[in-house]
N, C-alpha and C positions, 0 to 999 in steps of 0.2 A: 565312223563309217556304218552305214545302215546294213543290217543283216535280214534277208528275206524271211528266214525261219523265226527270228525274233519278232518280226512284223506279224507273222502268222500267230505267234503266241499271244501277242497283244490283241489281235483280232478275236482269237478264241476267248480270251477273258472278257472282252467287251460284249461279245455275242452271248456268252453263257450267263453272265451276271448282270444283264440289263444295263450295259454301259457303266458298270461300276456301282449302280444303285444298290444291288443286293450285298455289296461288300462295304458299303458306306464310304465310297470314294468317288472321285470324278472319273469320267471316261478317260481311258488311257490314250495318249497320243500314239497313233500307230506309225511310229517313225523308224522302227527297226533297230532301235538303240536300247541296250540294256542300261538300267540305272536303278536307283533306289525306288522310284515310283513303281517300277515293274516288279521288283522284289517284294515290296510291301503288298502289292496286289496279289501276287502268288501266295504270300503268307496268309492273307485274309481268305483267299479261295480255299486253301488247305483247312483253315479253321472252320470255314463254312461247311465243308464236306465232312469234317469231324463232328459236326453238330454243336460246336461251341457257339453260345448265344452272343457273347460280347466279343466282337472282332477287334483286332489290334494289329498295328504294324509290327509289333514285337513277337518274335518266336520265343515266348517265355516259358515258364515252368508249366503253365496250364496247357499250352499246346504240346509240350514235350510229354507230359503225363498222359494226355489223351492219346497221343500217337503211340506211346509205349504200351499202353493198355490194349489198344485196339489192333495195332499193326506193328508188332515188334520187328517183323521182317516183311518187306514188301517185295513181291515178285509176281510172276505171271499167274500163280495160283492164288495169291492172297490180295492182290490189288482189288479194291471193292467195286470199282466202277470204271467205265471208260473215261468219264470226266476226271476222276481221281488220277488216272494214269496220264491223262493229257496235261495235268498240272505238273507231274514229274517230268514229262517230255519237254514241256515248255521251259521248265527250270534248267534242264540240261542244256538246251539250246542257248539260254541266257548266259550260262557258264562257259560256253564254247565247246560243248560236247554234242555228239550226234544223238538227238532225241527220238529218232525213228519216225519222223514224219508227223508227229502230233496226231496220231490216228486212234489213240485210246487203247493201243495194244502194247503190253509189256513184252516186246519182241526181243529177238536176239541182239538187235542194235542197241536197244535200251540197256540190256544186261551188259553188253560190252562197254558201253559208255559209263555205267555205274562202276564196273571193275576198274576202268581207267581212272575215274574220279577217286576211288578209294586208294588206288596205287599212288596217285599224286598227293593224296592226303597223308599217306604213310600208314594206312590202317588195313591194307588188303590182307596182310598176313594174319592179323588178329580178327579180321572179319572177311574171310575169303568169299569168292563168288560174286554173282551179280545181284544179290539181294540188297535192297535199300533199307538201311537201319535208321532209326529216328535221329541219332546224332549226325549221321551223314546227310540226312534230309535237311536238318537244321543248317548244316554247312553249305548246302546247295542253295538255300534261300537267303543269301547275303551277298555282299560285294567282295568278299575275301577271295584272293587268288590262291590257287594251289600249284601254280607253276611260277618260276622265277620271272619277275617283272621289274621294269625300270632299273636295270643294272643291279638287281639283287644278287646276293651272295649265294653261291651253290652250297657252301659250307653251312651257312645259317639255315638254308632250306632243309638240309639234311638233319639239322638239329630239330627243326620244327616237325619234320616227319617222324623223327625218333620219339619226340614227346607225345605226339598223337598216337603212334602205334603202341607205346608202352602204357599210356594212362587213359586211353579213350573209354575203357570199361569202368573207370571210377565215376561215381555218380555226378560229381560237380565239375568234372573235367570235360570241356567241350572242344571240338576240333578247332584248332587255331590255323591261321593262314600258313601256307607253305610258299611264300613269295620271295624269300631271301632277305627280308627286312625285319629288324627288331621293331617291336611295337608294344603298346599297352597290354594287349592280350597275351603276347609272348612272355612279357615280364610276369604277369599273374600266373601263367601256366608253369613257369619255373618255380615259383613259390609253392604252388600246389604240388608239383613233383617232389620237391624237398620234403614237404609235410607228409606226403604219402610214404616216402622212404624212411621218414622218422617214425612211421607206424601210426600216424594219426588216422582215425576212422573217417568215413564219409560223414559229413555234417560237422565234424571238428575241423578238418582241413578246410581252410577258407581263402587261401591266397593272400593272407595278410601277414606281414612280418611282425608277429606279436611275440610275447614273452616265451611261449612254448617253443616256437620255431627258433628263436634266438638261443634259448637254452640247449635245444637239441643240436644246433650247429656248433656250439662250443665243444661238443664231443666228437666232432668230425673234421679234425685238422688233417689235411692231406700234405704229403711230402713226396719228393722225387721217388718214383717207384710204385706209388699208389695206383691201383687199378679198380675196375668194376664200375658200378652205377654211380657211386659218389664221385669218382674221377671224371666220368662222363658229364655229370651235372656241373662240376666245377669248371671243366674246360669249356663247356657250353656257355657258362656265364662269362668266362674270359672273352670268348669269341664275340658274344653279344655286346660286349663293352669295347669292341674294336681292337682287341689284342690278337696278334698273328701267332696263334698256337694251333696245334693239331687237336681235333676233337677225339676224345677217348682217354687214354692213359695219361698219368701225371709223369711226363718224361723230363729229362734235363732241359729240353727246349721249353717246356711249360714252366719249369722253375725259373728260367731266365726271363720269360715273359711276365711271370708273377713279380719278380723283383723290379722290372721296369714299371709295371702298373702301380706297385706299392710306392715307388719313388714319385711317380706322377701324382698320385692321390695323397701324398704326404702321410703315408702309413709307415709303421716300422718295417724296414726292408729285411724280411726274414726268408723270402723265397718259398714260404710255406702257404698252403691254403688254410690260414687260420681264421678265427672268427671275424676279426676286423676286415680282412680281405673279402670273405664271404659277404659280409654286410654291405661293403661298398660296391660289390658287384651286383647285388640283388635289389637294393633300394637306394633312392637318391641320397637320403640322409646318412646312410651307413650306420656305424656304431655311434649312437648319440651320447655315449659316455666319454667319447674322445675329448681330450682337453685342447681347446683351440687357443690360439694366440691373438685372435682378432675377435671383435664383437661389434654390434651395432645396437642402437637403442634410441628411445624418444625421451630420455631423461637427462637433465643437465649433469655434466661431470663436475662435481664439487671436489675440493681437496680431499675430503674423506672418501669419496667414491673413487677418485683417482688412485688413492693409496690402496683401496680394496681391490681394484682391478689389477694393479701392478702386482700386488701380493699373490693374486690368483694366476699370474703368468700371462696376463694380456699385455700386448704391445701396441695394437692398432685398434682404433675406435672409429666406427662409422657414425657420422652425425649428419643431420639434415640441414640443408642450406635455407629452407623455407618451410613455414607452416601456414598454409592458406587459411586455416581456421583460427579465429581469435579466442575460441572457448575450448575446443577439443585439444587435448594433449598440449597444454600451454608451454611445455619445455621441449617440444619436438624440434624446433629450430634452435640452432646454436645460440647460446645466450651470451650477453656481454661478459667478457672476462674469461669465458670458458676455455677458449683456445690457449690463453695464457696459462691456465691451470694445467691443461694437457701437456703443454711444453715444459712447464716447471717440473712436472713429475716424470719426465723422460718418456712420455707416451707419444704416439703419433696419430694423426687423424686423416681419414679419407672422407670426402664429402659426397652426400647422396642428394639428388634432386627429385622431389616428388610433390606434385600438388594433389591430384586425385588419382588419375592413371589406373583405375580399377575396372575399366570396361573398354571394349574395342572402339566405342564411340568417341573416346578421348583423342585418339591418334589420327593425325593428319599432317601434311607438310606445313600448313600454316601454324599448327600447334607446335611443330618442331622449331620453327623460327622463334616464336614467343618464348618457348622453354629454353632455347639456347641463350637468348639474350638475358632472360631473367636469371638463369643459373650463373652465367658469367658475371653479371652485375652483383649478385649475392655473394659469390665466391670472393670477388674483389672487396666487397664491403666487410666481409668477415675476416679478411686478411690472408687468404690462401694465395700462395705465390704462383707466378707464371709456371706452367708446365704441370700443375696439379691435375690429377684425373678426377673428373666428376662422373658419378654413376647415375644415369638417367633410368628411372624405374619403369618396369612393366610388371605391375603388381597384381596380375590376374592370370588366369589360365588361358593364355592366347593359343587358340588352335592354329594349325599350320596355315590354313587359308587366310586367317586374320593377320597372321604374321606377314604373309605375302602382300595382301591388299592394303593393310593399314600401318602396321608397326614398322616395317622396313622403310616405306616412304617417309615416315616420321623421323627415323634415325638418319636417313639420307639428307633430310632437310637440316637436321642438327649439324651433321658433318659439313654440309655446304656452307651453312651460315658461320660455323666456327672457323672454317677456312677463310671466309670473307673477312672475318674479324682479325685474321692474322694468327689463328690457332693459339690463343692465349691459354687455353686449357685442353687437356686430352679428354677423350670421350670414352667412358665405360658404360656398361649396361648392367642393371639389376633385373633379374627375372628368371623364369624357368630355363632349363637346359636348351631346349630347342631354339627359343628366340635368341638366347645369348649366342649360340653357335651360329645361327644364320646371320645375325647382325655383324658378327666378327668376320665370317666368311665373305660377306658383302663389302667389307672394308670400311664400315661405318663406325665400328668401335674397335678398341685394341685390348680390352680386358673385360672379364665378366665377374660380376658378383652374383653368385648363383643361389636362387631361392630353393635350395634342395630340401629345406624343412617341409615344404609343401609336396610331399611324396605322391599324393593322389592327383596332382596336376597332370593332365595329358601331355603337357610340354616337358615333364620330367620322366614319366613312365616310358620306358623303351628308348630313351635317349642317353647317350654317354656324357660324361662330364666334359664341358668344352675344353679344347686345347689351351685356350687363353685364360683359363680361370685364375682369378686372383684371390677371391674369398668364396668360401663354401659354407653357406648358412645351414646349420644342421639341427639346432634345438634352442628353445627358450629356457633360460635358467636364471636363478637369482644368485648374486655374488655379494659377499660382505654382510655386515650386520650393523644395527644401530644407524648412525648417521651415514655410514658407508654403504648401506644396503642399496642394491640397484638391480633391476631386472634388465637383462640383456638377451640378445640373440647370440648364441655361441657360434663362432665361425672358425673354420680352418683356413689358414693363410698359406698360399703357395710360394710367396716371396716375389711374385710378379709386381706387386704394388706395395711400397712401403709407406704410402701416405705422406704426410708432411709432419715434420717434427719442430719446425719453427715457422713463424708467421709474421706477415707484415704488420707493423703497428697501425692501428686504426687511424685514419686521417683526422687531423684536427678540425677540418672543415668538410662540409658535405661534398661528395663527388657529384659531378653532373650526371643527369639521367637523360633518357630519350626525349626527343622533341615532341611537344604537344601540337598536333596538326591544326588544332583550332586557332593557333596563334600565327599560322603561316602568312595569312593575308596582311596582318599588322606588321610582321617582320619584313615581308617583301616590300611593303610600302616605304617603310623607313630606310631600309638598306638601299633600295634602288633609287629613291629620291636623293639620298645622300650622294651616291655615286654620280647621279646626274648633276647635282649641284656643284660638284668639283670637276665636272667635265670628264669623267672616266667611264669607259665602256661605251658600246654602241657608236664607235667611230666609223669612219669611211671603210676601214679594212676589217672591222669586227665581224666575227663569224656568228656569235650568239648574242641575243638580247640580255640585258641585265637580269631580267626576270628568269629567263631560261637558265642563266648561270646560277642564280640562287636556288632554283628548284633542283638543279643537279646536285648542289652541295647538300641540300636537305634530304635528297634521296639517298645520300651516303651517311645519314645521321647515325645509323647503327654502328657503322665502322668508326666514325669520328668519335662517338660517345665511348665505345669500348676502348679505343686507343687512348683517349684522354684519361679514362679511369685507370687503365693499366699503368700509365706512366705518371699518374697523379698530377696532371696539368689541367688547366681550364680548356674546354673544348673550343672556346672562342678563339684561342690561338690558332687552331687548325682551321676553323671556319673562316676567320678573317683572311688568312694567307691564301687558302684555296679559292675563296670567292673573288678576292682582289685579282689574283693571277688569271683566273678563268675569264673574268671580264675583259682582260687585256689580250686574250687569245685572238690573233688576227690571221688574215690570209697569208701574211708573210711567214707566220709560224708554221702554217700548213706546208708552205713551200719548203721551208727548212726541214721539216719532218720528212717530206718526200725525198729530199737530198740525202738525208741520213740513210733512209732505206736503200737508196741507190748505191751508196758507198759500200754497205755491208752485204747486199744481196746481188748487186750487179744489174738490177732492174728497178725501174721506177714503180712504186706501188700503184695499183689501179686508181685509187682515190686521188692520186697526185698527178695523173697524166694530163689533166686539163689546166694545171697550174703553170705559172711562168717557169721557164727553164732555168735551172740553177745547177752549178757544179756540185758534185758529190762532196759532202762534209761528214766529219766523224761524229758530231754530237749536236744536239739542239735542246732547248728547253721545251719539254713536251708534256702532254697530258693535262689534266684538270689544273694542277698546281704548278705547271710549267717548270719541271725539274729536269736538269740535264742528267744524262746517264752517269757521268763522272761524279756529280754531286750525290746522286743516289747511292753509288757504290761507297763513297767516303762516309756518308751518313750511316748506312747500314753496317759497314765495317766497324765504325766507332761503337755502335750499340752491341754488336756481336762480341767485340773484344772486352767490353765492360760487363758482359753477362746479362744484358737486358733482354736479349733475344737469342734464339739458336739460329744457326745458319752457316753457310759457307762463305768465307772471305773471298771477295773478287778483286781482280787487279784493275784499277782504274786506267792503267797505261796500256791495257790490252785492247788495241784498236786495229788489229789486223783486219783486212777487208774480208771478213768471214762471219757467217751467222753464229759461229762458235765463240766469237770474241766476247769477253766479259762486258765490255762497254756496251756492245749491242744488246746483249741479253738483258741488262738492266734497263737500257733505254726503251727496248721494245715492251717490256712489262709495264713501265711507267706510261707508255703511250696507250696500251690496250686495256689495262686493268685499273679502272678508276678507284676501286677500293684499295688496291696496293698503293696507288699514287697518293691518296690522302693519308694513308698510314705512314708513308714516307715523309710527309710534312712534319710529323711529330719527331721523327728521327733526325731530320735536318735541323729542327729547333734544338734538339738535345746536342747534336754535334756542334751547332753554332755556339751554344752556351759553353761547351767544352773547349772552345777556342778554334774550331774549324781546322783541326790537325790535318795536314796534307794539302791544304789549300792556302788562301790568303789568311794566315794564322792571326788570331786576335787574342786579347786577354781573356782568360777563363773567367766565366761568371757562374752564378748559381743556376743549376738546371731548372727548367720550367717547373713551377710548383703551384699549388692551389692558392698560396698567399703571395704570389708575385706582385711586386710594386709596379706602379706605372712606368717608372724608369726602366725596370727589368723587362716589362712587356715591350716597351719601345725598342730597347736594345736588341731583343731577339727578333722582333719583326724587321728591324733594319738589317740585321746580319743575314736574314734569309735572302735579301736582295743583293748584298755585297758591301764592300768597304768604301765605295765611292758614290758620288751623286749619279743618279737621282735617289739612291737608297735612303739617304737621310731625310730628304724632303718628302719622299713617298711614305716613309715610316710615320711621319707626323700626320699625314693624311689617313693612314690606316688606323690610327689610334681612335678616332671617333667611330669608325666602323667596328672596331673591337668592342667599344662600349655598347654599340647597338646589339651585337650578338650576345654579349655578356648580360645585358639587361633582361633579355628574354630567357636566357639559360638560368639566370638567378631566380626569376619568377617560378620557373618550372621546378627547379630542385628544392625550392623552399616551400612549395605548395603542399 
């Protein structure tokens, strides 16, 4: 919203400084809105009036030194000029205070505004009156807020004000925001405060959690009953980490909160403010001497290294699914036989997916689709079982705006694509605290592998450990010696993710991979010409052309490929069935679908109102692959009972005329969700091989496999259609179609 006084301030700067030419900037847009361009212009104007030759957007040490030397207190008596005063007045208006008309007079309104500003900052008691001091002036020329904003916490604001008031006179302590939110500046101010209380001099205290600070904190363990400044600092740190305790003394309530925090962060639960607790509250990596039970690395786990890791207390090992470089870090990707070694020595593995992912430019919804498919394929190839969690990496310091604009859409795309594939793998995230928290809160991930070792990342400073953290990466170290020596990142494990301790045996034959679009025309010609030659598809009642049917199947290739890989079958089994059935989808099928909708909902669906009238019926063959609701239930129940998938068993006999009926729920999803429909084809094939329990039961045969014989292929294709003609004759006609799909699939997977 535009503010007329801010517009006047912008006009003053443009008029006084030659439309920005004297300040080395472009003319300000006189829009009445405060923003960084306005603050930068005011900073440069101040530098100009101070006689600084090289102007900058930054209110740095040079500006501070010049201001302290010339005008340690600005007031009606000391303000050097009307222009200088108008800079102050303009800044006050930009901050939301009354600047006194920008008339060049340090009048009572300006003095009152400065007092209000200092009160909001928490420094009025240490710097009383309406004088403007250099550090307050610096705080005036930025975008920090000194009132609670955006649902900020009043308690956190009181901590911010307390820190400002207590330490503002120290040389390197500058006024921090008082907006009720934890931040990078607040985190640094807490470290400076601790260093000052430890007795460090100006110049020595630097806001870094170094050896001197750590050693000093070891001598300041707090327990129930502790009071004074150290208790205030500790409770402030607790509150800034999201703990509901009172600011001030170390009470029994604080002790209970400490115990909860220690349990959450996997620290020894002592209830005391000991060094490890201090460390975890103040810096993302905490006490780097902690012994973790998890690790990750870019080096192959050999038998000797596995023994060294186990002897050092490690249980969980993070390893990479892919290494996009053929020369850099040659052992980064899981190596042949490595998972067998991990399993043999009683260790467990959690997979990480990263190609480059070190810049915001990497992240997009399209990249999310590619990474989801690639990660799923690689996890299957390496032998990770269904339900394993894959950690997708954000290996750079993503600022909050980038998380919103780029990273979250990337993870939403991964989530959507994994759902489309049938959720074969869970989705985790590796990255700084902020992006991990936001991805989890958005529902795109369910566990975080936190890169807390990068303590300087803006995404770690001022952010608490995510609630869903599984692994906390805190330091790089070397374990073992000789052949067993290995460099790892030491991680604390929360117990949320145990990784995998056993793995699928690598397939004896290559798994199918995604379709190569350059072969579509050739495949389409062969498949459609074959169907035309046998007189199937494009009949009088057909709804779609043969080509449209084939293009629909190919559009579902990601789902078909993932499903085939997951259950170690040839994707041609799914393609053949789905394409054949879709080519036979006719107007009478649409009529039946409408009748099913009528039975369960009591009304005819809109799309069926122009079709021939038919009595309501309980079920029909529906969707791309023409599957009945009852068949879908029996097939999925079979896979759920055998542990192939997770899910809720449905009752195929539940045909009450209600949208809550199990038969209707399955039928509707088969009708509306093409991805689910083609995934169901695989389960029908598995159920058919198992003997079609619950239907027209047949002899059990081997489940679909990569090395299926022609006899087995024929039998499963036949069973999909039923135990009587035309199932047998149609299955013979499907066999050449299977051969066509398999020919192209084989070329692609062998290339």
